[in-house]
C-alpha positions as CSV (number, residue, x, y, z in Angstrom):
1,M,-9.0,8.6,23.3
2,N,-7.2,7.9,20.1
3,K,-6.9,4.5,18.5
4,V,-3.3,3.4,17.9
5,R,-2.2,1.1,15.1
6,I,0.7,-1.1,15.8
7,T,2.5,-2.6,12.8
8,A,5.3,-5.2,12.9
9,I,7.9,-3.7,10.6
10,R,11.1,-5.9,10.8
11,Q,12.8,-8.5,12.8
12,T,16.5,-8.6,13.3
13,V,18.2,-11.9,14.2
14,Y,21.6,-12.0,15.9
15,G,22.7,-15.5,15.3
16,D,26.2,-15.0,16.8
17,L,24.7,-13.9,20.1
18,M,22.2,-16.8,20.0
19,A,25.0,-19.3,19.5
20,K,27.1,-17.8,22.2
21,Y,24.5,-17.1,24.9
22,E,21.1,-18.7,24.3
23,N,20.0,-22.2,25.2
24,P,18.4,-23.9,22.2
25,I,14.6,-23.3,22.2
26,E,11.9,-24.8,19.9
27,H,9.5,-21.8,19.8
28,T,10.3,-18.2,19.9
29,C,8.1,-15.5,18.4
30,D,4.7,-15.7,16.6
31,V,4.9,-12.1,15.2
32,R,5.2,-11.7,11.4
33,E,6.3,-8.7,9.4
34,G,3.3,-6.7,8.3
35,Q,1.0,-7.9,11.1
36,Q,-1.2,-5.1,12.5
37,W,-3.1,-4.6,15.7
38,I,-5.3,-1.7,16.9
39,S,-5.1,-0.6,20.5
40,V,-8.4,0.9,21.8
41,D,-8.3,3.1,24.9
42,G,-4.6,2.4,25.3
43,Q,-5.2,-1.2,26.0
44,C,-3.1,-4.2,24.7
45,P,-4.7,-5.6,21.6
46,E,-5.7,-9.2,21.5
47,G,-3.0,-11.5,20.1
48,L,-0.1,-9.0,20.6
49,C,3.0,-10.5,22.3
50,P,2.9,-9.6,26.0
51,S,6.6,-9.0,26.1
52,A,6.5,-6.6,23.0
53,W,3.5,-4.9,24.7
54,E,5.5,-4.1,27.8
55,S,8.2,-2.4,25.6
56,M,5.7,-0.2,23.8
57,R,2.9,0.3,26.3
58,P,4.0,3.7,27.6
59,F,4.2,5.1,24.1
60,V,0.8,3.6,23.0
61,E,-0.8,5.0,26.2
62,S,0.6,8.4,25.5
63,L,-0.5,8.4,21.9
64,A,-4.0,7.3,22.9
65,R,-4.2,10.3,25.2
66,G,-3.2,12.6,22.4
67,E,0.3,13.1,23.6
68,G,3.3,12.7,21.3
69,N,6.4,14.4,20.1
70,F,8.6,11.9,21.9
71,Y,12.2,13.0,22.6
72,D,11.6,16.5,21.1
73,G,11.1,15.7,17.5
74,W,12.5,12.2,17.2
75,M,9.9,11.0,14.6
76,K,8.9,12.7,11.4
77,D,5.3,12.2,12.4
78,P,5.1,13.4,16.0
79,M,2.1,11.2,16.7
80,S,4.1,8.0,16.1
81,A,7.0,6.0,17.5
82,M,9.3,3.1,16.4
83,I,9.7,0.7,19.3
84,S,11.5,-2.6,19.5
85,C,10.6,-5.5,21.7
86,N,13.0,-6.6,24.4
87,D,14.2,-9.8,22.8
88,G,18.0,-9.3,22.7
89,F,18.5,-12.2,20.2
90,R,15.7,-11.5,17.7
91,P,14.1,-8.1,18.3
92,F,11.1,-7.0,16.3
93,S,10.6,-3.3,15.4
94,F,7.1,-2.0,15.7
95,Y,5.7,1.3,14.2
96,I,3.0,2.7,16.4
97,E,0.8,5.6,15.1
98,V,-2.5,7.3,15.9
99,T,-5.2,6.1,13.5
100,N,-8.8,7.0,12.7
101,E,-9.7,3.3,12.0
């Protein structure tokens, strides 16, 4: 199976939606831009947010099996994907790609 690198690319924050719909919370996300993880055998890497993992898991598992070309040519590199976590107030975008590390 391929190893898959997961890189936290960017977080978007929707303050207007947070003000309108979200109850105030003290702690949200520990992910930081530039952070990387390596998935081995399609498994969730230690320290990766479980909610983010659930959003990207099917793509990581497919890349680990050597599959790719999601949505018929969506990505320039067919062995990659750009996936966002499911936080509707402050989603993080993750670039996932096959790696030889």
